[in-house]
C-alpha positions in Angstrom: -22.8 -22.5 -48.0 -19.3 -23.4 -46.8 -18.9 -27.1 -46.1 -17.5 -27.9 -42.6 -15.2 -30.8 -42.1 -15.0 -32.7 -38.7 -12.3 -35.1 -37.6 -13.1 -37.8 -35.0 -10.6 -38.4 -32.3 -10.9 -42.2 -32.9 -9.4 -41.8 -36.4 -6.4 -40.1 -34.9 -5.9 -42.8 -32.2 -6.2 -45.7 -34.8 -3.7 -43.9 -37.1 -1.2 -43.6 -34.2 -1.7 -47.3 -33.3 -1.1 -48.5 -36.9 2.1 -46.3 -37.1 3.4 -47.9 -33.9 2.8 -51.5 -35.2 4.6 -50.8 -38.4 7.5 -49.2 -36.5 7.7 -52.2 -34.2 7.7 -54.6 -37.1 10.4 -52.8 -39.0 12.5 -52.5 -35.8 12.2 -56.3 -35.2 13.3 -57.0 -38.8 16.4 -54.8 -38.5 17.2 -55.9 -34.9 20.6 -57.6 -34.2 20.2 -61.1 -32.7 21.4 -61.5 -29.1 23.1 -64.8 -28.2 24.3 -66.2 -24.8 27.9 -65.7 -24.0 28.4 -69.5 -23.8 27.2 -69.9 -27.4 29.6 -67.2 -28.4 32.5 -69.1 -26.8 31.5 -72.3 -28.6 31.2 -70.5 -31.9 34.5 -68.9 -31.3 36.2 -72.3 -30.7 34.5 -73.7 -33.8 35.9 -70.8 -35.9 32.6 -69.5 -36.9 33.2 -66.0 -35.5 34.9 -63.8 -38.2 35.1 -60.3 -36.5 34.1 -58.7 -33.2 33.9 -55.3 -31.6 34.4 -55.2 -27.8 33.0 -52.6 -25.5 33.0 -52.4 -21.7 29.9 -54.5 -21.3 29.0 -55.9 -24.7 30.6 -57.7 -27.7 29.2 -57.2 -31.2 30.4 -58.9 -34.4 29.7 -61.3 -37.3 29.6 -65.1 -37.4 28.8 -67.8 -39.9 25.4 -69.5 -39.7 24.6 -73.1 -40.7 24.4 -72.1 -44.4 27.8 -70.4 -44.2 26.4 -66.9 -44.5 27.5 -64.1 -42.2 25.0 -62.6 -39.8 25.3 -60.0 -37.0 25.2 -60.9 -33.4 25.8 -59.4 -30.0 26.3 -60.8 -26.5 26.9 -59.4 -23.0 30.4 -60.0 -21.7 30.9 -62.2 -18.7 33.8 -62.4 -16.3 36.5 -64.5 -18.0 37.5 -66.4 -14.8 33.8 -67.3 -14.1 33.2 -68.3 -17.7 36.1 -70.9 -17.6 34.6 -72.5 -14.5 31.1 -72.7 -16.0 32.5 -74.0 -19.2 34.0 -77.0 -17.4 30.7 -78.1 -16.2 29.0 -77.6 -19.6 26.6 -74.9 -18.2 24.8 -72.5 -20.6 25.6 -69.0 -19.3 25.0 -65.5 -20.5 25.5 -61.9 -19.3 22.7 -59.5 -18.4 22.9 -55.7 -18.5 20.9 -54.0 -15.8 18.1 -51.9 -17.4 18.6 -48.2 -16.8 15.8 -47.2 -19.0 13.6 -45.8 -16.2 16.5 -44.0 -14.6 17.4 -42.5 -18.0 13.8 -41.4 -18.6 13.6 -39.8 -15.2 17.0 -38.1 -15.5 16.0 -36.6 -18.8 12.2 -36.0 -18.4 12.0 -34.8 -14.8 14.3 -31.7 -15.2 12.3 -30.8 -18.3 9.1 -31.0 -16.4 10.5 -29.0 -13.5 11.8 -26.3 -15.9 8.5 -26.1 -17.8 6.5 -26.0 -14.5 8.6 -23.1 -13.1 8.3 -21.3 -16.4 4.6 -21.8 -16.5 4.1 -20.5 -12.9 6.3 -17.4 -13.6 4.4 -16.7 -16.9 1.0 -17.1 -15.1 2.1 -14.8 -12.3 3.5 -12.1 -14.7 0.5 -12.3 -17.0 -1.5 -10.0 -14.7 1.4 -7.5 -14.3 2.7 -7.0 -17.8 1.9 -8.5 -21.1 4.1 -11.2 -22.7 5.8 -10.8 -26.0 3.0 -12.3 -28.0 0.4 -9.9 -26.3 2.3 -6.7 -26.8 -0.1 -5.5 -29.4 -3.2 -6.3 -27.3 -5.0 -3.5 -25.7 -4.6 -3.1 -22.0 -8.1 -1.8 -21.3 -9.9 -2.8 -18.1 -13.2 -4.3 -19.1 -16.2 -3.9 -16.8 -19.2 -6.0 -17.7 -22.7 -4.7 -17.2 -23.1 -6.7 -13.9 -19.9 -5.3 -12.5 -20.7 -1.6 -12.8 -22.5 -0.4 -9.7 -22.1 3.3 -10.4 -25.4 5.1 -11.2 -26.3 8.8 -11.7 -27.5 8.9 -8.1 -23.8 8.5 -7.1 -22.8 11.5 -9.2 -23.8 15.0 -7.9 -23.0 18.6 -8.6 -22.8 18.2 -12.4 -26.4 18.3 -13.4 -25.8 20.0 -16.7 -23.3 17.3 -17.7 -25.7 14.6 -16.7 -28.4 16.1 -18.9 -26.1 16.1 -21.8 -25.3 12.4 -21.4 -28.9 11.2 -20.8 -29.6 10.9 -24.5 -26.4 8.7 -24.9 -28.0 6.3 -22.3 -31.3 6.4 -24.3 -29.4 5.6 -27.5 -27.6 2.6 -25.9 -30.9 1.3 -24.6 -33.0 2.0 -27.7 -30.7 2.5 -30.7 -33.6 2.2 -33.2 -35.4 5.2 -31.8 -32.9 7.7 -33.3 -32.7 6.1 -36.7 -36.4 6.6 -37.3 -35.9 10.4 -37.9 -32.6 9.9 -39.6 -30.6 11.2 -36.7 -27.4 9.7 -35.4 -25.8 9.7 -32.0 -22.4 11.5 -31.6 -19.5 9.2 -32.2 -17.4 10.7 -29.5 -18.0 12.6 -26.3 -15.2 14.6 -24.7 -15.5 15.4 -21.0 -13.6 18.6 -20.2 -12.9 20.0 -16.8 -10.5 20.5 -13.9 -8.9 17.5 -12.2 -11.1 15.8 -9.6 -14.5 17.0 -10.9 -15.8 13.5 -11.6 -15.2 12.9 -15.3 -14.3 9.3 -14.9 -17.1 8.7 -12.4 -19.5 10.3 -14.8 -18.4 8.0 -17.7 -18.9 4.9 -15.4 -22.3 6.1 -14.4 -23.3 6.4 -18.1 -22.2 2.8 -18.6 -23.9 1.7 -15.4 -27.2 3.4 -16.3 -27.1 1.9 -19.8 -26.3 -1.6 -18.7 -23.5 -2.1 -21.3 -19.8 -3.2 -21.0 -17.3 -0.4 -20.2 -13.8 -0.4 -21.6 -11.6 1.8 -19.4 -8.1 2.8 -20.5 -5.6 5.7 -20.0 -4.2 7.6 -22.9 -0.7 6.8 -21.8 -1.4 3.0 -22.1 -1.3 3.2 -25.8 2.1 4.8 -26.3 5.1 2.4 -25.7 8.8 2.4 -26.6 8.2 -0.1 -29.4 7.1 1.5 -32.7 3.7 0.4 -33.9 2.4 -1.0 -30.6 0.1 2.0 -29.9 -1.6 1.7 -33.3 -1.9 -2.1 -32.8 -3.6 -1.6 -29.4 -6.0 1.0 -30.9 -7.0 -1.5 -33.6 -7.4 -4.3 -31.0 -9.5 -2.1 -28.7 -12.0 -1.3 -31.4 -12.2 -4.9 -32.6 -13.0 -6.1 -29.1 -15.5 -3.2 -28.6 -17.4 -4.1 -31.8 -17.6 -7.7 -30.6 -19.2 -6.6 -27.3 -21.4 -3.8 -28.8 -23.3 -2.0 -27.6 -20.6 -0.7 -25.2 -18.7 2.3 -24.1 -14.9 3.0 -24.6 -13.5 5.5 -22.2 -10.0 6.9 -22.6 -8.9 8.9 -19.6 -6.2 11.6 -19.9 -6.7 11.6 -23.7 -4.2 14.5 -24.0 -1.4 12.0 -23.5 -2.4 10.4 -26.8 -4.2 13.1 -28.7 -1.7 16.0 -28.4 -1.6 18.2 -31.4 0.8 16.8 -34.1 3.9 18.9 -34.8 4.5 19.8 -31.2 7.4 18.6 -29.1 10.2 18.1 -31.7 11.0 15.2 -34.0 11.8 12.3 -31.7 11.1 8.7 -32.0 8.6 8.7 -29.2 6.9 11.7 -30.8 6.6 9.8 -34.1 5.1 6.8 -32.3 2.5 9.0 -30.6 1.5 10.6 -33.9 1.2 7.1 -35.5 -1.1 6.0 -32.6 -3.2 9.2 -32.9 -3.5 8.6 -36.7 -4.8 5.1 -36.1 -7.3 6.4 -33.5 -8.6 9.0 -36.1 -8.9 6.3 -38.7 -10.8 4.0 -36.4 -13.2 6.8 -35.4 -13.9 7.5 -39.0 -14.3 3.8 -39.8 -16.8 2.5 -37.3 -20.5 2.7 -37.8 -22.4 4.7 -35.1 -25.3 2.3 -35.6 -23.2 -0.5 -34.1 -23.5 1.0 -30.7 -19.9 1.8 -29.8 -19.7 5.1 -27.9 -16.2 6.6 -27.5 -15.8 8.8 -24.4 -12.7 10.6 -23.3 -11.6 13.0 -20.6 -9.0 15.7 -20.3 -8.2 18.8 -18.3 -6.1 20.3 -21.2 -8.4 20.6 -24.2 -6.4 23.4 -25.8 -3.5 21.1 -26.6 -5.6 18.4 -28.4 -5.2 17.9 -32.1 -7.9 19.8 -34.1 -8.6 16.7 -36.2 -9.6 14.9 -33.0 -12.1 17.6 -32.1 -13.8 18.1 -35.4 -17.5 17.0 -36.0 -17.6 13.3 -36.8 -15.1 12.3 -34.2 -15.5 14.0 -30.8 -18.8 15.6 -31.8 -19.9 16.7 -28.3 -17.8 18.5 -25.7 -19.3 18.3 -22.2 -18.0 20.7 -19.5 -17.6 19.1 -16.1 -16.8 22.2 -14.1 -16.2 23.0 -10.5 -19.5 22.7 -8.5 -21.2 25.7 -7.1 -22.5 25.9 -3.6 -25.6 23.9 -4.3 -23.5 21.3 -6.2 -21.1 21.0 -3.3 -24.1 20.4 -0.9 -25.2 17.5 -3.1 -21.7 16.0 -3.4 -21.3 16.2 0.4 -24.7 14.5 0.9 -23.6 11.7 -1.4 -20.3 11.1 0.6 -22.0 11.5 4.0 -24.1 8.4 3.2 -21.0 6.3 3.8 -20.1 7.5 7.3 -22.0 7.8 10.6 -22.7 11.4 11.5 -24.4 13.4 14.2 -27.9 14.7 13.5 -26.9 18.4 13.6 -24.5 18.4 10.6 -25.1 21.7 8.7 -24.3 20.6 5.1 -25.1 24.1 3.8 -22.5 25.7 6.1 -19.9 23.1 5.0 -20.6 23.9 1.4 -20.1 27.6 2.1 -16.8 26.9 3.7 -15.4 25.0 0.7 -15.5 27.4 -2.3 -13.5 26.2 -5.2 -13.3 22.6 -4.0 -14.2 19.8 -6.5 -15.7 16.4 -5.9 -12.3 14.7 -5.0 -11.6 17.5 -2.5 -15.0 17.1 -0.8 -14.6 13.3 -0.7 -11.2 13.8 1.0 -12.8 16.3 3.4 -15.4 13.8 4.6 -12.8 11.1 5.0 -10.5 13.4 7.0 -13.4 14.3 9.3 -14.1 10.6 9.9 -10.5 9.9 10.6 -10.4 12.8 13.1 -13.5 11.4 14.9 -11.9 7.9 15.1 -8.7 9.5 16.5 -10.6 11.2 19.2 -12.5 8.0 20.1 -15.9 9.3 19.0 -18.7 7.0 17.7 -20.2 9.7 15.4 -18.7 12.4 13.2 -19.7 15.9 14.3 -19.5 19.4 13.0 -16.2 20.2 14.9 -14.5 17.4 13.0 -15.7 18.8 9.7 -14.6 22.3 10.5 -11.2 21.0 11.6 -10.9 19.0 8.3 -11.7 22.1 6.3 -8.9 24.0 8.1 -6.6 21.0 7.7 -7.1 20.9 3.9 -6.8 24.7 3.4 -4.0 25.5 5.9 -2.3 22.1 6.4 -1.7 20.0 9.4 -1.7 21.7 12.7 1.8 21.8 14.3 1.1 22.2 18.0 4.5 20.9 19.0 6.4 23.5 17.0 8.0 25.8 19.5 7.8 29.5 18.7 9.5 32.1 20.9 7.5 34.8 22.6 8.6 37.6 20.3 7.6 35.7 17.2 4.2 34.8 18.7 3.5 38.4 19.3 4.4 39.3 15.7 2.2 36.5 14.3 -0.7 37.6 16.6 -0.6 41.2 15.5 -0.1 40.2 11.9 -3.2 38.0 11.8 -5.3 40.6 13.7 -4.2 43.1 11.1 -5.6 41.0 8.3 -8.9 40.5 10.2 -9.5 44.1 11.2 -8.8 45.4 7.7 -11.1 42.7 6.2 -13.9 43.6 8.6 -13.5 47.3 8.0 -13.7 47.3 4.2 -16.9 46.6 2.2 -17.2 43.6 -0.2 -14.6 41.4 1.6 -15.2 37.8 2.6 -16.3 37.5 6.3 -13.6 36.5 8.7 -14.5 33.1 10.2 -11.6 32.3 12.4 -8.1 33.5 13.4 -5.4 31.2 14.7 -1.7 31.5 15.6 -1.2 27.7 15.8 1.4 26.8 13.1 0.0 24.8 10.2 1.6 23.2 7.1 5.1 23.8 6.1 5.6 27.5 6.7 2.4 29.0 8.0 2.8 30.3 11.5 -0.8 31.5 11.7 -3.8 32.1 9.4 -6.9 34.2 9.1 -9.8 32.1 7.6 -12.2 34.0 5.4 -15.3 32.2 4.1 -17.3 33.7 1.2 -21.0 33.9 1.6 -21.7 33.1 -2.1 -20.0 31.8 -5.1 -18.5 34.7 -7.1 -17.8 34.7 -10.8 -17.2 38.4 -11.2 -15.3 40.8 -9.0 -15.5 44.6 -9.2 -12.4 46.8 -9.1 -13.1 48.1 -5.6 -13.4 44.5 -4.4 -10.0 43.6 -5.8 -8.4 46.6 -4.2 -10.0 45.8 -0.9 -8.6 42.2 -1.2 -5.1 43.7 -1.8 -5.5 45.9 1.3 -6.6 42.9 3.4 -3.5 41.0 2.3 -1.3 43.9 3.2 -2.9 44.4 6.6 -0.6 42.0 8.3 2.6 43.8 7.1 1.0 47.2 8.1 0.1 45.9 11.6 3.7 44.8 12.2 5.1 48.2 11.2 2.6 50.2 13.3 3.0 48.2 16.5 6.7 47.2 16.3 8.1 49.9 14.0 9.7 47.1 12.0 8.7 44.4 9.5 9.3 40.6 9.3 9.5 38.0 6.6 6.1 36.6 7.5 4.4 38.6 4.8 6.1 37.0 1.8 3.0 35.0 0.7 0.7 38.0 1.3 3.0 40.1 -1.0 3.0 37.5 -3.7 -0.8 37.2 -3.8 -1.3 40.9 -3.6 1.2 41.5 -6.5 -0.5 38.8 -8.6 -3.9 40.5 -8.1 -2.5 43.9 -9.0 -0.7 42.4 -12.1 -3.9 40.8 -13.3 -5.8 44.1 -12.8 -3.4 45.9 -15.1 -2.5 43.2 -17.7 -5.7 41.1 -17.9 -8.7 43.2 -16.7 -7.9 46.6 -18.2 -8.3 48.4 -14.9 -5.5 50.9 -15.4 -6.4 54.5 -15.9 -3.2 55.3 -17.9 -2.9 52.2 -20.0 -6.6 51.9 -20.8 -8.7 49.0 -21.8 -5.9 46.8 -23.2 -5.2 43.1 -22.7 -1.4 42.7 -22.1 -1.1 39.2 -20.6 -0.2 37.1 -23.6 0.0 33.8 -21.8 -0.8 30.3 -22.9 -1.9 28.9 -19.6 -4.6 26.2 -19.6 -8.1 27.3 -18.7 -8.4 24.4 -16.3 -4.8 23.6 -15.2 -2.7 26.6 -14.3 0.9 25.7 -15.4 2.4 29.1 -14.5 3.9 29.3 -18.0 3.9 32.8 -19.4 5.6 34.3 -22.4 7.0 37.8 -22.6 4.4 40.3 -23.8 4.6 41.8 -27.3 4.6 45.4 -26.0 7.4 48.0 -25.8 9.8 48.6 -23.0 8.0 51.8 -22.3 4.7 50.0 -21.8 6.5 47.5 -19.6 7.8 50.3 -17.3 4.3 51.8 -17.2 2.9 48.4 -16.1 5.5 48.1 -13.3 4.6 51.6 -12.2 0.9 50.9 -12.1 1.4 47.7 -10.1 3.6 49.6 -7.6 1.1 52.4 -7.4 -1.8 50.0 -6.6 0.3 48.2 -3.9 1.5 51.4 -2.3 -2.0 52.9 -2.3 -3.7 49.9 -0.7 -0.9 49.5 1.9 -1.7 53.1 2.9 -5.4 52.2 3.1 -4.6 49.3 5.4 -2.2 51.4 7.5 -4.8 54.2 8.0 -7.4 51.7 9.2 -5.1 50.0 11.7 -3.8 53.3 13.0 -7.4 54.4 13.6 -8.2 51.0 15.3 -4.9 50.5 17.1 -6.6 49.7 20.4 -8.7 46.9 18.7 -5.5 45.6 17.1 -3.6 45.4 20.5 -6.5 43.9 22.4 -7.3 41.4 19.7 -3.6 40.3 19.6 -3.5 40.0 23.4 -6.7 37.8 23.3 -5.2 35.7 20.5 -2.0 35.2 22.4 -4.0 34.0 25.3 -6.4 31.6 23.5 -4.4 30.9 20.3 -7.7 30.7 18.3 -10.7 33.1 18.2 -13.8 32.6 16.1 -16.1 35.0 14.3 -18.3 35.8 17.3 -15.4 36.9 19.5 -13.9 39.0 16.7 -17.2 40.8 16.1 -17.7 41.4 19.9 -14.2 42.8 20.1 -14.9 45.2 17.2 -18.2 46.3 18.7 -16.5 46.9 22.1 -13.8 49.1 20.7 -16.2 50.9 18.5 -18.4 51.8 21.5 
């Protein structure tokens, strides 16, 4: 057993006191004797003074004592005129130097204290903003203790499958011995994969909250710095702290900033530092014992660029997909966010979920907040369904620009354009129902819009449905040409979307009769984050010309479909445009009534 030594504070104080006594004794032994100035004058007249050194206020020198030996002396100078008068009356007199010890101490010590105080306050204030030089290698993780985490699984909705995957992690953190009985081990690392805003970070916090363990939260970019070796030092420090607080959860958000595949991005210094940090993370994940109770969780929306060594079994063993919620999931998410605001009793959550296909949790949270802000702006005490509908339109189409002045001719073009979209959509099978038409400008460039809301979440689309979607997009341009005999620039977004669909049909879905069932879109776009980056295909120039011809043929054919429908229903197009010019907005019921009236 190691022997521990303790030192009493009294021993230290006694030692300091003895040192001071010895120092005082030695100083008194070596001190120069101070004599009055009158004694100095008498000794001078008696010839005892052998040598002196005169300064402005003091005289130092040597004089003979009674035994004839020389000894040092010093005296304070006195005014010569005054000394003569005093000497006549046989008065003992001496000079006295005013003590400036306190002033000297204050003049030296006070600036030091002020400087140290200012430095301390600055360091204390900067400590929360950026680490000092001595703490550069410390990890910058934000640590949530178990009593600080208020997030639970009831706060996370729309990701039921992901929650089920993580329930056994919670069980392990609560009862680690249960898994060791059968020889099993919990996964060392769990990678949450999914599009931005789906709730990956919230899900990780909920796991820590349900488990009742500390939660280390850090971003992948916090590890990599301009100084070489800091990232690796922070990784080491993070795992050391985590082991001290085990069981706990380490969560690294945006891990692709740290774990990008090695060998990509050139040979730069920052690249080498990132690789060094990644190597340290791999070593730490190999080194720590899963029985300790440290669970490493990470999140990314770009799993395809992560290093394979990071994804192998033994490191990030389990990959949990946190995908976009379906209609039922969106309902659950909306109900969670609706708990925080005051709403009217007739809120149709199912209808709201149907109006928001493709939206993730962050989008739905923003939707609820926008509806609440609209209600406050209108002076309402409760948030109603109109505010939610307006919030959906605002998110999809942008801010309504009622003050944007549009001349009469342009308004007529926009009205016929939007009615063209709506009539073609309602005339073809398999298209999304038209919910609303508006010619009020929205966003940056939209002078009007036709809102189509799908009835169900779709994961597959047939070829006829894609063709009908293209025809609907081209309906606005066809309406302009039929009514005005001319076309405008308002269809540029429609043409872009229609061309993209036709291009995907040919290059990705194999829906070309001449090219056959061949995949020709050799792109490296992320499954979850569309970067728009695409390489040239590895096919011949002849195939490229055939692809262009097929795309042009699809667009031309569907434009003819849209034109034929609108020529047949020209009266409906004109009446609908007139109604739209009058009211600026018409809803689904009015559109259906208009179609029925013209059909009769």
